[in-house]
N, C-alpha and C positions, 0 to 999 in steps of 0.2 A: 352342089351345096356351097362349095367355096366360091363359085361364081356369084351366087346370090348374096353372100356375105360381102364380097367386094362391091357389088352393085350398090347395096345399101350404104356402105362406108363412103363410096364415091358421092352418092346423093347427099349424105351428111356433110362431108367436107365441102362440096360445092355450095351448099346452103350457108355454112359458116363463112366461107370465102366471100360470098356475095354480100353477107351482112357486115363483114368487117371492112370491105372495100367499097362501102356505100358511097356513091357519087365521087369517088376519088379520081375517076377519069375526067370529071368535069372540073377544070382548074378554077373557073370563076362561077361562084354560086349566083344564080339569077332567077327572077321570076319568069313566067311564060312570056311576058312582054320584053324581056331582056333587061330588066332593072337589076343592077348589081345587088347582092345581099351581103352584108358584112357578117363576120362570125359572131359578133356580140354588139348589142347597142347599149350605150351608156348615156347618162345625162350629160349635157353640154359642159356644165360646171359641177363636177363631183364634190360633195361636201362630206364632213365627217360622219353625219347621220347616215348618209347613203352608204358609205364604206362599212359602218358597223352593222347595218341591217342587210344590205344587199351585196355590195362588192361585185367581183367578177365570178363567173362560173368557174368552178374548180378551186375556189378560195374560200376559206373559213369566213362565215358560218354556213356556207354552201347553199344559201337560199335559192340561188339561180341555177343549181345543178352541181353534181359532185365531180364532174369532169369538165375541163376547159372547152372542149369542142363537142361534147355530147353526141348527138346523132349524125353530125357532119361526117364522122369517121366510122362510127359503128352503130347500127340500129339496136333497139332493145331486143331481148330475146322474145321470140314469139313461141309461147309455151302453152299449148292447149291441153286443159285438164282432161284426162281420158282414162277410162277404166270401166269395164263391165264384163259379166260372165266369167269365163275361164281365162287363164293366162294366155292361151292360144288365141282366143277372140280378140283380146286387147292387143296382142302382139301384131296382129293383122292390121288393127286400126292405127297403131304407132307407125308401121311402115307406110301406110296410106298417107298419114299427115306429114311424114318426112318427104315423101314424094311431092306433096302439094306445097312444100316450102316451109314447113315448121322447122324452127332452129333449136328447139329444146323439148324434152319430153316431161310430162307431168302426170304422175300416177295417182288415180282415184282408187281407193281400196273399198271393198264392201264392208258392211257393218260387223259381220262376224270377225273379220280380220282386224278391224279397228278395236274390237272389244276382246281380242285374245281368245277367240273360239275358232276351232277348226271347222272346216266345211261339213264334216260328218257329225258334228255335235247336234244333239236334239234341239238345243237352244238356237241353232243357226237355221233351222228349217224355215223356208220361205224367204230367206234374206240373202242366200248364197248368190253372189254375182249381181245383186240388184242395183245397188248405188255405187258400185265400183267393182274392181277385179278381185277374185278370191285367191288369196295367197296364204297357203297353209304350210307349204314345204319349200325346202331348197330346190326341189324339182320344179315347182310352180314358178319360182323366181327365175330360174335358168330359162324356162320356156317363155316367160314374159319378155326377156330381152334376147331371145334367140335371133341370130343373124343381124343384130344391132351392135354397132361398134361402141360400146359404152366407155372406151377410152378417148372417144372423140365427142360424144354426145353428153351434154349436161342433163341430168336427171333429177327432177324434183319429186318428192314423195310426201303426199298430204296424209300424214300418219303421226299419231301422238302417243297414246298409251303403249302401243307396241312398236314405237319408232326404233327402239334399240334392236328388236328382233329383225325388223325389215332391213335396217342398215347392215346388220351382221350377215343376212342372207345375200344382200347386194354385193358386199365386199368379198364374200366367200365365192360367189359366182365369178366375179371379176378375177380373183386369184386363181380359180380353176382354169381360167383362160390365159393365165400368165401375165395378167394386168395387176400392177402394184396398187395397193389402196392409196398410196400417196398421190397417184396421178388422177384419181376419180374426181370429177367435178359434178356438183349438184347440191341438193338441199334436203334435209329432213325437216318437216314442220316442227315437231317435237316441242310444241308450246303447250305444256300441260295446264298452266294457270288459266288460260282462256277457256279450257274445257270445263272447268268447274264454274266459270263465270257465265258461259254463253252456249257451249256446244254439247257438253254432256256425255262424250264418249271416253269417260274415265274408267278406270278399274280399281286402282289402289287408293288408299288414303292420301290426301293432298301432299303431306310431308314426304312420304315415300316416293310418290310419283315425281315430285319436284326434284328430289335428289337423284333419281334415275335419270331425269332429263338433264340435270347438270353433268352427270357422269358422261353422257353422250358429247356434250360440249367440250368437256376436258379431254376426252379420248380424241376427238377430232383435232383439237388444238395441237396435240402431240403426234398423231398418227396420219391424219388426212388434212393437210394444209389447204388444199383446193376445195374442200367441202365446206358448205354452210351447215353446221350442225343444228341450227334452230332458225325457224322463220317466225319471229314474234309477231302474233297475228292480231291486227285490229279488224281484219275482214269479218270474222265470225262474230265479234263483238258488235260490229255495225249491222250485220245481217240479223242479229238478235233484237235490234231495235234501238241501238245507241245513236246519239247524234255524232256529228263530225268531231265536236269538242271532246265528247266522251271517248270516241275511238282513239284519238290522239292520247288523251290523259291515261286511260286504262292500259293502253299498249305500252306506253313508256314506263308506267308504274311497274308493269310486269317485267320489262327489260331491266329496270333498276334492280329488281328482286334477283334476277338470274345473275347479273354482274356482281352484286354483293356476295352471293353464294360462291362464285368463282374466285373472287378476290380473297374471300375468308379461307379458301383452300390453298392460298399461297401463290396463286397465278397473278401475274402482273397485268394490268389492263391491256397493255399493248401486245401481250402474247396470245390473245384470243379475240379481241374485240373486232378486228377487221373481218373475222369469219361470221360474225352475227349478221343475220338478215331480217327483214321485216316484210309483212304482208298486209296490204290494205285493200279496202273496198273502194269502188268508184261509183257513185250514184248520179242522179240526174241534175243536181244543182251545179251546173257547169263551172261557174266561177269559184264557188265555194270549194269544190273539189280540187281545182288547180291550186288554190290558195292553201288548202289543207296539206298538200304534198310539199309546198315551199316552206310552210310553218314547220312541218315535221322535221325537215332537214336541219333547220335552225335549232329546234328544241334538242334534238339528239346530239348535235355537235357540241352544244354547250353543256349538256349533261356529261358527256364523255371528257371534255376538256376541263370544265370548272369543278365538277363534282368528284370525278375519278382521277383527275390529274394526268390524263393522257398527253404525251408529247408527240404522238404519231398522228399526222393528219389522216392517214388511211383509216385509222381507227374511228375517227370523228365522222367519217362519211357514212350517210344513211343509204344503205343498199336495199332496195325493196321491190317486191313483186306486186302488181296490181291485178286484181280480177274485177271485171265489170259485175255489177250487182245482180245476183240471181234473184234476190228478194224483190227487185222492182219489175221483174218479168211477169206478165200477166197471161193467164190461160184464155182470157177474152181477147179477141182480135190479136192472136199471137204474132201476126206479121208485123205489128207495131214494135215488137221486141228488136227487130233488126235495126230500127232507128234508134231506140234507147241504147242499144249496145254501141252503136257507132258514135253516139254523143259521149258516152262514158269513156270509150277508148281514146277518143280525141283528148278529153280532159287528162286522162292518164299520161298521154304523150306530152301535151303541153305542161303537165306537171313534172316531167323528168323521170319517169319510171325506168327501171333497168330491165324489167321483164314484165309481160302483159299476157293474160288470158282473156279471150273474148268469149262471153257465153253464147250459146246457140238459141235460136228463136223459140225452140220447142221445149226448153228445159222446165217450163212451168207445167207441162203436161207429162213428161217422162224423160228417159235417157235421150240424148240427141242422136239424130240419125246422121249418116255419113254426109248427106247433102247439106244438113243444117250446120254441121261442123265445118264443112268447107266454106260456107257463107261466112261463118264466124271468123275463120282464119283469113278469108279474103278481105274482111273489114280492116283488119290490121294492115294488110299488105297495100290496100288502097290508101290508107292514111300515110303509110311510109313512102309509097312511090308516086302518088298522084296529087297530094294536096299541097306540097311544098313547105309544110310546117317543120320539116327537119332541116331546112337550109341554114337557119340561125339558131343560136342557143337562147332559151328562155325568151321566145318572141313576145310573150305576154308581160314580161317584166317591165315595171315602170307605169303600168296602168294605175291610176289613182285608186280606182275601185279595188282592183286586185291586191294592191299593197295595203289598203285598209283592211281588207278581209284577212290577209295573211297576219297582220299585226294583231287583230281581234281574236283570231283562232289560237295563236300562240299565247296571248295573255290569258284567255279563258281556260285553255288546256293547262297552263301553269297553276292557275287557281285550283283546279280540280286535283292536279298532282299533289298540291300542298295539303288538301283535305286527306288524301290517302296517306300521306306521310304522317299526319297527325293520328290516324287510326293505327298505324304501326307498319305501313307498307302494304304492298299488293296482296301478299298471302294472307295477312290478317284481315284486310278488307274484303277479300273473297270468303274467307271462313266465317266472318261475321254476317255475310249476306248483303253488305253495303253495295258492292258492285252490281250484284244481280238485281237489287231493288231499284237502283238508279236506272239501269237499262230497261227494266220492266216499265217504270214510270214514264220514261220517254217514248217507249214503243206504244204504250196505251194512249198517251197524249197524241201522238202522230195518227193513230188509227181513228181516234175520235174526230180529228180534223178531216180525214178522208171520208168518214161516214157522214159528216155534216156537210160535205162539199166544199170545205174551206181549202183543202189541198185537192187538186185535180189529178186523177189518174185516167188518162185518155183511154176510152173504150171500156172503162169500168164504172165510174161515177159521172162520166160526161161523154157525149159523142158515141153513145151506143146505138148500134143500128136497129132499125125497127124489127121487133120480134126476135132480137138476138138473145140467145140463151145465156145463162150465167157462165157456162164454160164454153171454151172454144170448140168448134166442130172437129172431131178427131176420128181417126181410124187406126187399126193396127197395120203394120206394113203388109203390103200384098193383098189387102182386102178391098181394093177398088178405089175409085176416085174420092178424094177428100181434100180439104184445105190443108190439113197438117197430118202427116203420117207419124206415127209413134213407133219408136224402136222397141222391140220386145227381147227379153232374154230367153234363149232356147232352153227348154227343160232338159233337152238331150245334153246340152253343154253342162248343165248342173249335175246331171247324173254322171257324166264322164269325169267330172271333177272329183265327185265323191269316190267313184270307183278307183280312180287313179291314186287318190290319197290312201285308200284302203291297201292298194297294192304296194305303195311306198312304205307303209308302216310294216307290212309283212316281210318285205325283202331286205330290210336293213338289219344291222346288228343291235338288237334291242337291249342287250346287256350294256353295250357302249353308251346307248342313249340314256339309260337309267342312271349310270354312273355320272354322266355329265350333268344331268338334271339334279341329281342329289348334291353335287358339288356347288351348283348354282344356288340351290335353296340354302345350303349351309352359309355360303358367302353372303347371300342377301339377308340372312337372319342376324348377321354380326352387328355390333355397334357401328354406326356410320363412320365414326372417326377411325375405326380399326380395319374396316373391311376394304377389299380391293375395289377399284372401279369396276362396276358390274358388266361393262362392255366386254371384258375379257372372258369371263365364264359364259356369257351369253353367246359369244362367238364360238367358243369350245362346244357348247351344246348344239348349235346350228351345224357345225362341222360334223358332229356325231349323228346328224340328221334328226334332231328333235324338231317338232313342228311348232308352228305359232302358238297353238293351244297349249301344248305341253310346257313350253317355256313360260307362258303366262300362268299356268297352273303352279309351277314351281315358285313363281314370284308371289302369287296369291297366298301360298302356304306360308311364305315368309312375312308378307306385309299384311295380309287380310284384304278385304274388299270395302270399298267406300259405299256407304248408304247415306244420302243427304237427309238432313232433318227437314221435313216439310212443314212450313208454317201455315197455319190455317187461320 
């Protein structure tokens, strides 16, 4: 057992070492033909306009990147989004990806976990382990990271309504191994505002959810300095149908709302802002996507400096993860998705991302197979190791077209931000339905253009093969020859998850659990101004072995559940 732990730790350390020492052995950066490549390229005669809009990489307003040398010294984190079935199933996939060169973990949770339901809940039937891993207990979390050195690996968790519970479980597992919470590195998505606007895995009313989200940020600012307590997400906004301009505007409007809440609690901007992170989509419009990331850095740095008065340049740096667009993947001719993902990932790199996930070619059909995941990871590795795009910082900077797009995206996003400010901010704009309506209008407009053939989707509305069906030719794993094999969730795995959870509940001290849950409910029911930060009683409940569903039930009793008003 100990040998296997050491093997995985060694694999992880070597992966990080390789990433951090990228090309350092090569003293002169040059093309395959031997042409020297400078660290950064600048105009021959810099002027004041150039300095105010672009400047050098690593300098405010960070249009050209947040670090002076970017990928010349360290590559982006390759973080493949993974989770299915039981914790044991996903643990095996994690170890496989680490062996294949992944440098960070990213956890996908199933819908019951996201919605605060245990795997044995009648409401969870048919969904356990389907779109992510089932995590109902502290035991599940321990199994998920079994033999993985979480003091060396950065872990991202795509979880929102139950982010507080998942974080509590993660740090409790770490501390049971003698690892202090202060050394843990990673991210909880924890962006509840975009759930009401675009994704819909909410539980509690918006105000209560929002303040629970802010509790996590405040807790991490004080207790977990290396952790990103929120990943403010434009990704799901974009995937729901928003334009690039809307993705920027709605994301930063949400960010402003979170920052306002933290400042109102008495935290200084520079005490927490460097821990904020962001999450963006990358679609097929190659130059627009590169420009979007450059505009995003400029917008955020100015918000932090000019609006909130930050004096710390680290706070002004936009740190973000990019995922290639799942929404652009097609079930028809699914092999084409490899090309789409490669183009999107290249745009993310040229845009200066700190972390990237590449989708698998089969995700329009089901959960990715091991072979498809490996191809997706290899896509990033080929960009990093074979294309030469990491030799110089911001190689696209200075392109007339790119700089025009960057300026336009920034200006239009600012106009949209001003509209949201007039409504009263992101929370009011979401509660009024404004954000949702704008996303829906753009999604409808885009789909009409696809249906009319004005926007081409290769293999769907153009270049379809003769006699090709609407869906790709698929089969289940192990059922013979096929173009695309689909990964299935084992029903045996689901049954074992539910059986293990039942055993977990039967063998714990249930009096201890009930007491901890009662204290949590009482604390959550207090006036927000007088109650404690809820992360502390949630951690106490998790230590007492309360489950995901039980913690959520206690909060449901205190907050109630949110039911949106449906406009007809």
